[in-house]
KELUM-756743 format. One record per residue (C-alpha): residue in three letters; x, z, y. Coordinates in steps of 0.001 Angstrom, whole numbers, plus 500000, padded with zeros to 6 digits. Example, Ala and Ser with C-alpha at 12.3 -4.5 7.8 and 13.67 -1.06 7.14 Angstrom:
2
ala512300507800495500
ser513670507140498940
This chain:
197
met365866179437065097
ala368532181711063585
lys371253179194064504
val370058179226068120
ser370197183049068240
val373677183070066747
met374762180399069248
arg373328182450072117
ile375197185546070915
leu378452183590070616
met377982182116074108
gly377324185611075429
phe380466186905073761
ala382503184048075275
ala381041184852078710
met382041188501078312
val385617187540077390
met385831185342080495
leu384382188193082547
leu387071190561081338
glu389787188058082247
val388320187537085735
val387931191250086387
ala391247192260084809
ala393863190461086877
val394649189010090271
asp397495186502090672
his399584187142093801
thr401631184083094773
val404668185608096467
gly404704184839100195
ala401431182872100159
pro399478181580101969
asn401870181122104909
gly405181181161103053
gly406771181481099654
trp409790182697097683
asp412273181292100209
leu414605182262103040
ser412090181699105855
thr409309184059104696
asn409246187730105732
leu408669189014102215
gly408525192684103226
thr405653192015105632
trp403879189926102992
ala404204192662100333
ser402950195383102677
ser399795193344103324
gln398915193198099608
thr397504195650097097
phe399170195262093706
thr397227196804090826
val398231197325087196
gly397076194198085350
asp397810191829088263
asn400484189119088152
leu403191188012090569
val403681184254090754
phe407011183073092190
arg407158179387093215
phe410582178112094240
asp412921175130094176
ser416146174756092183
ser418238176427094890
his416616179814094106
asp415887182105091164
val414110185429090611
val416144188442089489
glu414467191787088827
val416873194612089653
thr417012198389089940
ser416285200189093214
ala420020200774093836
asn420854197103093261
tyr417922196085095479
asp419266198170098363
ser422811196774098006
cys421811193262096829
gly423822193953093681
leu423211191787090630
gly424916193931087969
ser422812194596084847
pro419640192796085993
ile416363193727084328
ser415437190035084055
thr416435186666085479
thr414135183646085798
val415448180248086866
ser412411178005086345
ser409410177798088629
pro406673178898088620
ala407619182317087263
thr404716184616086405
ile405535188311086084
ala402909190744084799
leu402548194074086594
thr401978196328083587
ala402613199811085000
ala402264201726088255
gly405436202187090297
ser407909200135092295
arg409562196937091120
tyr412364195094092887
phe413048191345093002
val415874189412094667
cys417189185881094763
gly420517185907092955
arg421831182667094432
gly424560182739097079
ser423916185330099778
his420140184790099756
cys419393188463099034
asn421556189570101988
gln419656187056104129
gly416359188804103296
met415194187011100164
lys414114190143098322
val410847191992097871
gln409751195448096733
ile406407195502094917
asp404562198832094814
val402033198767091970
val399094201200091923
ala397047202246088912
ala393725200510088445
ser390901202898089152
ala387186202832089592
pro385905203743093028
ala384849207357093476
pro381132208029093089
pro379280208552096349
gln379179212164097435
thr375874213876098052
pro375901215681101374
thr375479219439101182
pro372397220592103085
thr373168222930105953
val371065225838107036
pro370859226178110811
ser372252229428112147
pro370585231355114947
pro371854230542118441
gln374700232679119687
thr375380233667123257
thr379134233731123282
thr381209232183126026
pro383509229420124819
pro387206229890125533
ser388538228064128545
pro390337224865127640
thr394101224789127898
pro395749221660129177
pro397612219730126476
thr401380219847126488
asn403912217718124739
asp404853220706122550
ser401353221426121276
pro400557220153117786
pro397655217756117322
pro394342219362116450
pro393702219749112722
pro391633216958111155
thr388008217679110472
gly385993216300107611
glu387314214161104825
thr388779210701105146
ile387629208296102472
asn389590205081102215
pro387556202021101291
pro388527200292098059
ser391049197494098362
ser389797193949098664
ala391167193143095191
ile389163195955093606
thr386072194976095589
leu386477191369094468
lys386846192452090836
met383759194657091024
thr381693191907092661
ala382776189294090107
gly382057191707087273
thr378609192509088597
ile377652188850089098
leu378936187740085719
gly377394190732083965
phe374026190020085563
gly374311186344084593
phe375063187345081010
leu372034189628080930
val369743186918082299
met371097184409079770
met370369186790076887
leu366821187540078064
leu365634184030078896
pro363611182247076202
leu364942178934074936
């Protein structure tokens, strides 16, 4: 009986380790699903459609006519290859996104960078979603008998009206996926620990 309990605890620990790996990182295959690290993919459009979070990975898949060179912002803008941060010549290349900020990657072969084979990756810090806000109750005020001002026709010079309320952006799909996976696996772990043998 003691061996079974120890085995159950070890299985639970293994499940928790797998849970942390699932929740911790998302692999982003550069250019996928409709392209790749090549000359025909619009890498800027691809990158702007993604959310890169600290802990995620970039996966570059390419043939022998390409490489992956991480460069500074200045070298990215000019397609310069002087003093690269790193150079990878074998595919697939997996690069961990370990800190928030911008990172810059180019193909160092021929004039590929000048032909658009470069990508800027903007990494955001991992964060938990904000807790839901409780609405503040309002006390109705007595009716007033004032006349509203007459509306003025809009002109091209008039500024837009100020925003009202607060805009709350929904969490990114990667964060939502991580939270859902964590919840499901955590619940499964709990059920496994509570079920009798």
